[in-house]
C-alpha positions as CSV (number, residue, x, y, z in Angstrom):
1,M,0.1,0.0,0.0
2,E,2.6,2.6,1.1
3,K,4.2,2.2,-2.5
4,L,1.3,3.5,-3.9
5,I,1.0,6.5,-2.1
6,P,3.2,8.7,-4.1
7,Q,1.4,7.6,-7.1
8,R,-1.9,8.3,-5.8
9,L,-1.0,11.8,-4.4
10,S,0.5,12.6,-7.8
11,A,-2.8,11.6,-9.7
12,L,-4.8,13.8,-7.2
13,G,-2.3,16.6,-7.7
14,H,-3.7,17.5,-11.0
15,T,-6.8,20.2,-10.9
16,T,-9.0,18.1,-13.4
17,R,-8.4,14.8,-12.1
18,L,-9.2,15.8,-8.7
19,A,-12.5,17.3,-10.0
20,V,-13.2,13.8,-11.6
21,F,-12.4,12.0,-8.4
22,R,-14.6,14.5,-6.2
23,L,-17.4,14.1,-8.7
24,L,-17.2,10.5,-8.4
25,M,-17.0,10.6,-4.7
26,R,-20.2,12.5,-4.6
27,R,-21.9,10.0,-6.9
28,Y,-20.7,7.1,-4.8
29,P,-21.7,4.1,-4.7
30,D,-23.1,5.0,-8.6
31,C,-21.1,3.5,-11.3
32,V,-21.1,6.7,-13.7
33,P,-20.8,6.6,-17.5
34,A,-17.8,8.3,-18.8
35,G,-20.1,10.4,-21.1
36,D,-21.8,11.8,-17.9
37,I,-18.6,12.7,-16.3
38,S,-17.6,14.6,-19.6
39,A,-20.7,16.5,-19.7
40,A,-20.7,17.2,-15.9
41,L,-17.1,18.8,-16.1
42,N,-17.2,20.0,-19.6
43,L,-14.5,17.8,-20.7
44,R,-13.6,16.5,-24.1
45,P,-13.9,12.6,-24.2
46,S,-10.1,12.2,-25.1
47,T,-9.1,14.6,-22.3
48,L,-11.4,12.8,-19.9
49,S,-10.1,9.3,-21.0
50,S,-6.5,10.3,-20.1
51,H,-7.2,11.3,-16.5
52,L,-9.5,8.4,-15.9
53,S,-6.8,6.1,-17.1
54,T,-4.4,7.8,-14.7
55,L,-6.8,7.4,-11.7
56,V,-7.5,3.8,-12.5
57,Q,-3.7,3.1,-12.7
58,A,-3.2,4.6,-9.4
59,G,-6.0,2.4,-7.9
60,L,-8.2,5.1,-6.8
61,I,-11.2,4.3,-9.1
62,L,-12.6,1.3,-10.8
63,Q,-13.7,0.6,-14.4
64,S,-16.5,-1.6,-15.7
65,R,-18.3,-2.1,-18.8
66,E,-22.0,-2.3,-19.2
67,G,-23.0,-2.9,-22.8
68,T,-21.4,-0.3,-24.9
69,S,-21.0,2.2,-21.9
70,V,-17.8,2.3,-19.9
71,R,-18.5,3.3,-16.2
72,Y,-16.4,4.4,-13.3
73,T,-16.7,4.4,-9.6
74,I,-14.7,5.1,-6.7
75,D,-12.5,2.2,-5.2
76,L,-13.6,3.1,-1.6
77,A,-11.5,0.4,-0.1
78,A,-8.2,1.7,-1.8
79,V,-9.3,5.5,-0.7
80,R,-9.8,4.3,2.8
81,G,-6.4,2.4,2.8
82,T,-4.6,5.6,1.4
83,F,-6.0,7.9,4.0
84,D,-5.1,5.2,6.6
85,V,-1.6,5.2,5.9
86,L,-1.4,8.9,5.8
87,L,-3.3,9.5,9.0
88,F,-1.1,6.9,10.7
89,D,2.3,8.3,9.3
90,C,1.1,12.0,10.2
91,C,-0.5,11.5,13.6
92,R,1.7,8.7,15.0
93,G,-1.4,7.0,16.6
94,R,-3.3,10.3,17.4
95,P,-6.2,10.1,15.0
96,E,-7.9,12.7,16.9
97,L,-5.6,15.2,15.6
98,C,-6.4,14.6,11.9
99,T,-9.9,13.2,11.8
100,P,-13.4,14.8,13.0
101,D,-15.1,13.6,16.1
102,Q,-16.3,10.2,15.6
103,A,-19.5,10.3,17.5
104,L,-22.5,11.7,15.7
105,A,-23.2,15.4,17.2
106,K,-26.1,16.2,19.4
107,T,-27.7,12.7,19.5
108,S,-29.8,13.7,22.2
109,E,-31.4,16.7,20.1
110,K,-33.2,16.8,16.6
111,L,-30.8,16.1,13.8
112,N,-31.1,18.5,10.7
113,V,-31.5,16.7,7.4
114,L,-31.4,18.1,3.9
115,F,-32.7,16.4,0.8
116,V,-31.2,18.2,-2.6
117,C,-32.1,17.8,-6.1
118,T,-32.4,20.2,-9.1
119,G,-35.7,21.6,-9.3
120,N,-36.8,20.9,-5.7
121,S,-40.3,20.1,-7.0
122,A,-40.8,16.3,-6.7
123,R,-38.0,13.9,-5.5
124,S,-36.6,16.0,-2.8
125,I,-40.2,16.9,-1.8
126,F,-41.1,13.3,-1.6
127,A,-38.1,12.6,0.7
128,E,-38.7,15.7,2.9
129,T,-42.3,14.6,3.4
130,L,-41.7,11.0,4.0
131,L,-38.8,11.7,6.6
132,R,-40.9,14.4,8.5
133,D,-43.8,11.8,8.8
134,A,-41.5,8.6,9.5
135,G,-39.0,10.4,11.7
136,G,-41.4,11.4,14.4
137,D,-39.4,14.0,16.8
138,H,-35.9,12.9,15.8
139,F,-35.4,15.1,12.8
140,H,-35.9,18.7,11.5
141,V,-36.3,18.0,7.6
142,Y,-35.7,20.3,4.7
143,S,-35.3,20.1,1.0
144,A,-34.0,22.5,-1.4
145,G,-33.1,22.6,-5.3
146,T,-29.7,23.8,-7.1
147,K,-32.1,25.7,-9.7
148,P,-35.5,25.3,-8.0
149,F,-38.7,25.7,-9.9
150,S,-41.2,28.5,-8.8
151,T,-44.0,25.8,-8.1
152,L,-44.1,22.1,-6.9
153,N,-45.0,19.6,-9.5
154,P,-48.8,18.9,-9.2
155,H,-48.2,15.0,-9.9
156,A,-46.0,14.9,-6.9
157,L,-48.5,16.8,-4.6
158,A,-51.4,14.5,-5.9
159,Q,-49.3,11.4,-5.0
160,L,-48.5,12.6,-1.5
161,Q,-52.0,13.7,-0.9
162,A,-53.2,10.3,-2.2
163,K,-50.9,8.8,0.5
164,G,-52.3,10.7,3.3
165,H,-49.3,13.3,3.7
166,D,-50.0,16.9,4.7
167,V,-48.7,19.2,1.9
168,S,-49.5,22.5,3.3
169,T,-46.3,23.5,4.4
170,L,-44.3,22.3,1.3
171,K,-42.5,24.9,-0.8
172,S,-39.8,25.0,-3.3
173,Q,-36.4,26.7,-2.0
174,H,-33.0,27.3,-3.1
175,I,-29.9,25.4,-1.7
176,D,-28.5,28.8,-1.0
177,D,-31.2,29.4,1.8
178,F,-29.4,26.7,3.8
179,R,-25.9,28.2,3.7
180,G,-24.6,31.1,5.7
181,T,-24.5,32.1,9.4
182,Q,-28.2,32.1,9.6
183,A,-29.0,28.6,8.2
184,P,-29.3,25.5,10.4
185,V,-26.1,23.5,10.5
186,M,-26.8,20.3,8.8
187,D,-26.2,16.8,10.3
188,F,-27.2,14.8,7.1
189,V,-27.2,15.9,3.4
190,F,-28.6,13.6,0.7
191,T,-28.6,14.4,-3.1
192,V,-31.6,12.4,-4.8
193,C,-30.8,13.3,-8.3
194,D,-27.7,12.8,-10.4
195,N,-27.3,16.4,-11.8
196,A,-27.1,17.9,-8.2
197,A,-24.6,15.5,-7.0
198,N,-22.5,16.1,-10.2
199,Q,-22.3,19.9,-9.2
200,D,-19.4,21.2,-7.1
201,S,-20.5,23.1,-4.4
202,T,-18.9,24.8,-1.3
203,P,-18.3,22.4,1.6
204,W,-21.1,22.3,4.1
205,T,-20.5,23.7,7.7
206,G,-20.1,21.2,10.4
207,Q,-19.1,18.4,7.9
208,P,-22.4,16.6,7.7
209,I,-22.7,12.9,6.7
210,S,-23.7,12.8,3.0
211,A,-25.0,10.5,0.6
212,H,-26.3,10.2,-2.9
213,W,-29.6,8.5,-3.4
214,G,-30.1,8.9,-7.1
215,I,-33.5,8.6,-8.4
216,E,-34.8,8.4,-11.8
217,D,-36.7,12.0,-12.5
218,P,-40.5,11.3,-12.7
219,V,-41.0,14.9,-14.0
220,A,-39.0,13.8,-17.1
221,T,-41.6,11.1,-17.9
222,T,-43.7,11.6,-21.0
223,G,-46.7,9.2,-22.2
224,S,-50.0,8.4,-20.9
225,D,-51.2,9.5,-17.6
226,A,-50.8,5.9,-16.4
227,E,-47.2,5.9,-17.3
228,I,-46.7,9.3,-15.7
229,S,-48.3,8.3,-12.6
230,K,-46.3,5.0,-12.5
231,A,-43.2,6.9,-12.6
232,F,-44.2,9.2,-9.6
233,Q,-45.4,6.1,-7.7
234,T,-41.9,4.2,-8.6
235,A,-40.0,7.3,-7.2
236,Y,-42.1,7.7,-4.1
237,D,-42.1,3.8,-3.2
238,T,-38.1,3.9,-3.6
239,L,-37.5,6.8,-1.5
240,R,-40.2,5.6,1.2
241,T,-37.9,2.3,1.4
242,R,-34.8,4.1,1.9
243,I,-36.1,6.8,4.4
244,H,-37.8,4.3,6.6
245,A,-34.6,2.2,6.6
246,F,-32.6,5.3,7.4
247,A,-35.1,6.5,10.0
248,A,-34.8,3.0,11.8
249,L,-30.9,3.2,12.1
250,P,-29.5,3.4,15.8
251,L,-28.2,6.9,15.2
252,G,-27.1,7.2,18.8
253,E,-25.1,3.8,18.8
254,L,-23.1,4.5,15.4
255,D,-19.9,6.2,14.9
256,R,-19.6,8.4,11.9
257,I,-17.7,5.7,9.9
258,S,-20.4,3.2,10.4
259,L,-23.1,5.6,9.7
260,Q,-21.5,6.8,6.6
261,K,-21.3,3.3,5.4
262,A,-24.9,2.6,6.6
263,V,-26.3,5.4,4.5
264,D,-24.2,4.7,1.5
265,E,-25.6,1.0,1.3
266,L,-29.2,2.4,1.4
267,A,-28.6,3.7,-2.1
268,H,-28.9,0.2,-3.3
């Protein structure tokens, strides 16, 4: 492992390769098509291919093929091993100097949870409502969009009302509303659409636990009323399964590493 450290640090020392690595880390555990990475970072395919090859050779990312599509994902075990070596060498058995507090903050208080997508009109609204109803008194729940629509999607509202949820307080908000000194400090931030996860953003105050729970966009569905309704039902059901599993986690008993692993696993 230690022999690979210089190669890995050199690979991440390039601005563009670091951007690719960070995007794949935000999208973990997804296997992201090369074309999606190219579009998100505005890179020519030939340029991206060279950078991806370097990251693969350094052992930081994994490559797979699905049909004609070549996909990439973070090699999380290798990344963890790299940081383990660096922290051990740096801290000499004093990890508290280099790593954040391993305990989840304020376990006796309500935890702040933010769901982010692009439009904040359907998927993140589903997630906000589901956790608010499932989480009881354990969470303050919010949702926001990187480019929010001015109104919520009527199909999403109809789906929530049909399931018995109260929609009277729901509204579309911009992600910037949750930054700054007056915003609540988040304990968890989840992206529920690929576009939002692809966008590089300012780190969150307080180092919240984050995960990508990508869901197909039901708003983009075309066809008959039955097909559109099915798309919204599928998005709702998928999020409901994940959120009920999240709400059932023993948050007060898990350290940050275990909790991060748990929320990552809920993506699939």
